[in-house]
TORTIBA-733897 format. One line per 8 residues: number of its first residue (from 0); their letters; for each residue x, y, z of N, C-alpha, C. Coordinates in steps of 0.001 Angstrom, whole numbers, always signed. Each point is the difference from the previous one (the first is absolute). Example, Ala and Ser with C-alpha at 12.3 -4.5 7.8 and 13.67 -1.06 7.14 Angstrom:
2
0 = AS = +13190:-5690:+7800:-890:+1190:+0:+900:+1200:+0; -350:+1050:-720:+820:+1190:+60:-770:+1090:+730
***
This chain:
76
0 = MNAIMTNF = +737:-1116:+104:-750:+1257:-4:+940:+1162:-134; -280:+955:-766:+651:+1037:-206:-300:+1186:+1173; +876:+504:+596:-463:+1115:+1017:-166:+1415:-794; +507:+74:-1205:+166:+1319:-514:-1432:+131:-772; -730:+837:+201:-1204:+436:-678:+47:+1183:-716; -79:+152:-1293:+292:+1221:-874:-1220:+813:+58; -110:+1215:-185:-1122:+709:-438:-641:-231:-1036; +613:-591:-1127:-756:-473:-1049:-1258:-1128:+381
8 = DLEGAEAH = +271:-818:+937:-1041:-606:+359:-1154:+570:+671; +361:+1015:+564:-1271:+690:+638:-692:+692:-1018; +769:+683:-870:-809:+912:-1055:-754:-1026:-955; +672:-879:-396:-611:-863:-827:-1544:-409:+507; -206:-222:+1188:-1262:-677:+517:-1014:+1383:-87; +436:+1359:+129:-874:+676:-7:-473:+374:-1491; +1041:-294:-695:-344:+266:-1645:-1001:-782:-575; -110:-1101:+545:-1012:-1031:-461:-1455:+195:+367
16 = VSRKWEGL = -330:+951:+723:-1306:+320:+594:-1003:+413:-931; -979:-675:-237:-866:+265:-1336:-753:+1345:+335; -98:+898:-856:-1014:+1145:+12:-1113:-189:-225; -613:-1295:-137:-1640:-202:-41:-711:+286:+1064; +668:-435:+1443:-681:+264:+1292:+656:+1200:+576; +143:+1134:-682:+738:+1253:+474:-779:+432:+1100; -1362:+34:+140:-762:+482:+1151:+268:-687:+1217; +21:-1360:-244:+146:-968:+1227:+1206:+404:+489
24 = SEIDQAIR = +1272:-55:-822:+1211:+100:+414:+213:+1268:+719; -748:+1069:-302:+84:+1375:+882:-793:-186:+1308; -949:-732:+49:-782:-480:+1374:+1088:-384:+859; +551:-1312:-757:+887:-778:+816:+1225:+874:+419; +461:+766:-684:+985:+1048:+458:-20:+796:+1016; -1336:+461:-178:-463:+941:+1002:-270:-706:+1425; -409:-1292:+24:-167:-713:+1066:+1372:-457:+685; +969:-302:-979:+1482:-89:+644:+464:+1079:+614
32 = ENRLMEYR = -221:+1222:-457:+590:+1053:+622:-906:+760:+958; -895:-763:+522:-1122:+447:+1004:-567:+1410:-300; -433:+106:-1116:-537:+1386:-540:-1514:-300:-584; -605:-617:+386:-1202:-691:-594:-1015:+1125:-43; -66:+680:+1164:-1051:+1181:+100:+319:+1180:-1004; +1488:+330:-146:+325:+1012:-813:-549:-406:-1413; +174:-1332:-456:-225:-474:-918:-1646:+192:-398; -879:-629:+1105:-1310:+407:-308:-396:+1440:-42
40 = IQKSWADP = +503:+825:+652:-276:+1549:-55:+531:+437:-1528; +1137:-317:-600:+280:+420:-1180:-975:-532:-1145; -328:-1229:+22:-965:-527:-980:-1373:+540:+192; -573:+261:+1194:-1195:+475:+169:+128:+1571:-466; +1096:+856:+299:-103:+1177:-661:+287:+239:-1497; +663:-1239:-493:-215:+44:-1668:-1294:-180:-578; -903:-586:+848:-1257:-565:-630:-873:+1281:+252; -605:+539:-1182:-1096:+1325:+232:-899:-213:+923
48 = WGRTLTIL = -867:-1069:+108:-961:-190:+931:+655:-27:+1560; +1129:-1053:+44:+630:+244:+1389:+539:+1435:+540; +499:+776:-997:+228:+1325:+329:-1004:+884:+322; -1142:-279:-652:-1333:+1117:+244:-459:-424:+1431; +103:-1383:+243:-757:-685:+1413:+933:+414:+1052; +1188:+240:-208:+978:+375:+883:-71:+1355:+327; -174:+845:-819:-270:+1469:+2:-1276:+151:+665; -996:-708:-300:-1332:+341:+571:-184:-674:+1465
56 = GVVVIVGV = +706:-959:+97:+223:-268:+1588:+728:+902:+773; +1154:+499:-210:+656:+1110:+519:-872:+1325:+309; -521:+310:-1122:-1268:+1205:+143:-953:-232:+1000; -416:-1109:-16:-1248:-227:+808:+464:-244:+1725; +1220:-613:+214:+584:+127:+1403:+325:+1277:+341; +693:+963:-1076:+249:+1390:+725:-1177:+593:+136; -985:-126:-919:-1275:+821:+192:-771:-182:+1514; +172:-1345:+159:-828:-553:+1368:+877:+653:+1193
64 = FAFLAGAS = +1382:-111:-156:+930:+742:+1113:-435:+1249:+115; +28:+741:-1327:-263:+1456:+116:-1564:+363:+626; -941:-817:-254:-1156:+377:+430:-190:-496:+1718; +819:-1183:+382:-75:+149:+1345:+734:+904:+592; +1223:+369:-389:+737:+1128:+567:-735:+1333:+54; -798:+238:-1019:-775:+1230:-106:-1000:-239:+1065; -649:-993:+299:-1112:+35:+820:+578:+157:+1398; +1119:-720:+414:+574:+233:+1297:+352:+1373:+193
72 = FGLW = +15:+736:-868:+589:+1471:+456:-1212:+720:-126; -1181:-452:-226:-1054:+775:-181:-378:+739:-1144; +467:-292:-1178:-48:+775:-1449:-1411:-359:-450; -519:-1038:+356:-1276:-416:-446:-824:-879:+886
***
């Protein structure tokens, strides 16, 4: 058994990865790097419906908070 491992062996394994499953390999890489939440946020923001729902959700939360803050100060 040879104890010397060249960099060529490591690069060769990565070069043979099929691009057919590119989306799944991206998820797999995100899981390996422990950044699955970041991946989900990026994909949701790239989707027009996801972006609209995110903005709408934030506006509703801020609106409710503003209403409750105004009510506690006696503005309405």
